[in-house]
N, C-alpha and C positions, 0 to 999 in steps of 0.2 A: 619447610623448604619447598615450592612449587616443584611437581615433576613436569616429564615432558608432555603430557596429557592436558596440563591445566592451561598451557600457554597459549594454543590453537580455541581451546573454548572461551577464555579470557577475551580474546579478541572477537570472536563470533558472539557472546551473545552478554558479555559483559561490558562493551563499550560505553554502552548509553543505553540502553531499551526502554526500561520504564522502572521506577522506584515505586515502592508504598514510604510513604513519608509524614511524620510528625509534623503538627501546626506551626513550629519552630523555625521549619523551611525558610530561608531569605529568597523572595522573589528576583526574577530577572525581569529586567524591563521589555517592554517591545513597542514599538511604533505601528502607527496606521498612517495610510496618506488616502489623498482624494485624487481621482485622474477627472479629466472631462471625460464625458459619457458620450462616446461615438454612437452613433445613429446603427440601431443594431434590429435585427429581426429574429427572434425567437422561435427555434424549431424545437418542438417537443413531440415525444414519442412514446410508447413501451413495446419492448421486446418480448416476443411472446414464444414458448415453442409449439411447434407447428400441429404436433400431434396430441399433446396433452393440452393445451392454451395456458400450460402454467408460464408465469413470470420467469424469466432467465436474468438474473443478479450478475455482474461484474464483465458483460457483454462489451469489446469494443465498437464504439460508435464514432467514425471519422469522417470528414468533408474530402472526397476525392479530387488530388491536384493540390491540395495542401495540409499544412501539419495540425490542422486544428481538429481535437477529438475530445471525446469525454468517454466515460462507462456509465452502464445503467446500475442503480442502487438495489438494494434488497429487493424491491417489486417492480425490476426491469424496466422502470421509469428513465427516461434520460429526457437532457435540454441542452440545446445549443445555441448560443448567441453567435451569430452572423452577421457579418458587414452587409446593411442593406443594398449597398451598390452591386451584390453579387447576382447575376441575370439567371445562371443556372447553376443549381446546386444537386449533387449527386452524393447521396450517405452511403456508406461501406459500412455493413455492419457484419463482425467477425467473432466466431466464439469457437472454441477449441470442441471437435465433435461435430459442429455442424457444418451448413454449406453457407459459403459468402454469399451475400444478399446485398444488391445494389439497389435503391432507391432513387430515381430522378425527382427533385422535388418542386412543385408550384409552391412560390412564397406566399403562403394566404396565411395572414397573421391570424391567430388563434385555434389554427388547425392541428389535432392529434393526431400523429402519425401510428396507425397500427402494423408492427413489423414482425412475422413469424418465420423462422428458422427451421428448416429441416433438419433433421438427424442425418447426418452424412454418412451412408455406409460404407463400413472400410475391408473392401476382399483386395488383401494387398500382401506381397510375400512377406514372411517374418523378418523382422529386422537381423536376427541370425544368420539370414543366409547372406547378408551383406557385410556384417562384421562377426568375427568367429567367435567374439566373447563381448559382455557387457563394457568391461573394463576397456577394450580396446575403442570402444564409441565414445565414452567418456573422455581419454586422453585425445582423441580427435578433436571432440568439443572444445577442450581446453587448448589445445595446440591452434584450433582457428580463430582464436578470440579476437588476434590482432586484424585479421581479414575482414571479420564479421560487424564489429564494432565500431562506433565513431572513433575518429583518429584526432580529433580536433576539438576545442573547448567548444563547448555547445550551452546557450543562454535557453533555460527552458521556464514555461510557465505553467505552474502546477495548482491545481487545488488540494488543500489538504484539509482531512478532518479529524480530529480525535474526541470519542465518546467513552463516558464511564457511566455503568450501569450496577444499581445496589438491587442484586436481586433482577426484578424484569422491569426496574423503574429507572429511567434516565436520568441522573442527577450531575451530568456535567456535560457540557456541549462546547466545542469550539471547531469554529470554521473560519479559514484564512487561506488568500491568494499568495502562492512563494514564488519567488525568484530563485532559480535553482543555477548556479554556474557549474554543468556538468563536465567534469575533467575526463580528458581521452581515457580509453578503457586499457592504451599501454602505457599509460602514465601512474606513478606514484602518488601523485598530488591527490588531496581528498577533496570531493565535492564540497561548495559552498552555496549556503540558503540564507535567505533573509526573508521576512515576512512584508510584505507591500500592504497588505488588508487583514484583518482580524477581528475577530470578536467571540465573545465567550460570555456564556451563564453557568455558573454553578448554584445550586441547592444545596448548602452546607447544614440546613435544617434536617435532611435526610442522611448525613453521612457519620452520624453519631460523634463521637469524639476522635474518632480517626480520619483526617484528612488523607486521602487517598490522590496521589500527584502522580503526574506522567512528565518523565525527565528526558530529554532530548529532542521535543516535538519534531519536524519532518524529517529529522536525522533517523530517526526510528526507521522510517521506510526506506530512506535512501540507502540504509546499511543492509535491505534484504535484496538489494542489486547483486547478485550473487557473480556474475560474469566481470564486474569493476574490481572485484578482489576476491577469487575463489578460494583463497586460502582464508576468508573469515569463516567459511562454513564446512569447506571440504576438509581443512586444515593441511600443514604443509606436507603430510604423507597421505596424501587421500586414499590410497590403495590399502595400507596399511591397517587404515583405519574404519574403512567402509566395506560394506558388500553391496555390489550391484548386480540386477537383475533385468531380465528382458520382460516388459508387459507388453500387452494388444496394442498395436499401432492405431493413429487417428490420423485426423486430417485438421487443418487452419489454413484456410484461405485457399482450398483444395489442394494444398501442398500437404506430403507425406510426412507425418511426426512421428517419430521414435519414441517411445515412452519407456523410462526406466524406473525402476525402484531402487532405492538404497536406503541401508539402514548401519548402524554403527555393529561392528564386530563384537559377539559376546564377551569376549575376554576383557574389554576396555571399561573401566568404571566409571570415569568423566562422564557426564552427560553430551552426547552429540547430536544428531539429528538422524531422523528419517523422514521419506517421503517420494516425491516423483518428480522427474526429470523429462520436459517435452523437449525435443530435439530436432530440428529440422533437417529432413532428410537430404536435401539438397546443399544445403551450406555448411551443415554441421553446426548451427548456431543452435543454442540454449533459446526457445521463445517462452517457456515459461516453465516456473519452479515454484512446487507447492510441499510445503515442508514443516516439521515441527521438531521440537526439542524433545528428547527422551527425557521423562521425566522417573525413571527407574530408582534414580539416586537423589531422592526427594531432597536430602540435607544440603546436597551441592547444589542444586536447583536454585532453591531458598537462598542460599550464600550469595549466588550470582545475583539474582534480581533483585532482593530486596535488601535496600542498604538502611534501611532505616524504620524502626517501628516501636509501638508503646510498649513499655514494659508488662504489661498485664495481657499480653496477647501472643498468641504464635500465629505466624503468618506461612500460609503453603501457596506455591503457583501451583496449579491445578491445570493450566495449560499454557503454553507458548507456540504460538503458530504461524506462518509467514504464507507470502505467496507474491510473487514477482512474474510480469508478464511485457513482453517486447514486441515490439511494433517494426513492420519493415518498410523502409523507405529508401527509396534510391541505392538499393543494394546494399543498405546497411541497416541493423537493427538496433533501433534508439528505445530507452526506457520509458516504457506506457502506463504503467499500474502496480502499485505495488501496494502491499497491505501485512501488517501486524497487527495480532489480537494476543492478549493475555488474560487469563482467568486467575483472581488469588480469591482464598478463604481465609479470613479472618477468625480464628477461636479463641474468644475472649474467656479468660480464666473467669470462675464464680458466675459466668451467664449461660443459660439453658441454650440459645440457640449460637451458631454462629453466623457469620455475615459473608455473602459473596459479592466480589465485585467482578465485572466484565467490563474490558477497556478493549477497543478498536481503535487503529490508527490507520488511515488510508490515504494515497494520495495518487492522483491521475495527471498525468502530463496533458494540458491542454492546447501547448503550441509550442514550437523550438525554433531557433535560428540558429545559424553556424558564425552570423554575422554578430559578434559581440562587443558592444560599444562599452567605452571607458568607463559610462556612469550605470552599468547593468544593474547595478543596486538601488533599487527606486526608491527604497525606505532610507537607506544612508547607513543603516545598521544591521552588520551580518551576524546573524544568528551564531549562539556557543552550540558547540556540541552538546552541551549539558543544561542546556536552557529550559526553564520552565516556566510556561507562559502566565502572565501576569493574570490575577484573578479579576482587577478592576478592568479588565478590557470586556467589553460590551456592545450592543448595537444590533440587536436582531429586531428591534422595531424599526430600524431604518430598511424599507423596501427596496430604495435606489443604492442601496451601499457598494454592490458588485459592480454597476454599471456593465461594462461591456467583456465583465470577465466570465470564463465558464466554470463552473460548477458541479460537481455532482447531485444532482438532484437529492433531498432528503427523504428518507422514508415516512410515513405517516407517523408512526412512533416517535420519531424524531422531533416532526412538525409539532405534533402536540406537547411534547415535552417544552419544547421551546417557550409556547404561550403558558404552559403552568408554572414554569420557572421563573418566567417574567412577571406573571400576576402575584406569585407567592413572594418574590422579592419586594415588588412595590407596593404592598402591603403590610410589609414589614418594617419598612421606614418611618 
């Protein structure tokens, strides 16, 4: 019988995150479509820490006065496809703990812009001067949800990427442009998604006899949206299950951000979460959350995530972490970027060494509108939350595949992996 703790955990991490599956899994079909390529100007750049000159990953880069945005990759690199008829462009670059930067751009084809962000010194009163305890701040954040987030259906265009690495080598790469119908935060209706464009390559020769597959596709990242359904992470009885504490405040876009740590109470056996919440001091909106599942109950964690495995192997989840960021526009906070990571260790019986897999799923919202047309689903096929994207899909050789769509620039290692996988597959035919 499922006890009272199982129910919220099953909702939070068992709804469709990812799976380790054998080769017998049936594939779900996907579609791709072509669009007429608009005249675009490509803006490229790199974001660095001004003091260390180190690249900054997952930095928000947006076009002022529009909903067009992207994030930097792991090497701090970004690119934006902008309509060529824009006469003036101002980039807004923002990152937690750094000063907000704005850059008026001259539209010069081929230029690469270097953006340096300065660490924002925070000499501010502690959050407990405003709130008597951390729980009261969390309660205020939850109570203000209907005031802070969108209250009407919103059509979002997003770039979604999922990767699988075996040890340090990429063995599977998928990229797609996704149409997301995001439901109001006050509604119980779930978000809907469809793949507009998709391409994938997998090198099965490096996967041994195990085929590691990710279930859920873009829904894996949509489920990290803590404020759409707070009970998915925090459970129905949040304060009975979690301990909250104050951390040092920071700033985002020159706005004071309170930082809270949270972890599950020690007497609870079911695996819940631990991490940090970043709460805007003015609106009391959650602007970012970074969290992971508690792995101390390893058997239960494996039960939640691993749905099917080979008989001659033990499979252990060694990491399951998440991140979600929101963007402020016209007084409302919108989903901007979300990421889910899972590491899995496969211990084969009668083999000397085990195998480690690392999977990452990330989605960046690149545009949105509240004017939702009836034919918002351009592919005509809505994704199921249990989707496994078909292996036959490919297209990495097509340089014009994305057209005017905005994407997250690939890391060099991913770029190199695409070439290696494509070459290996072509020589095996």
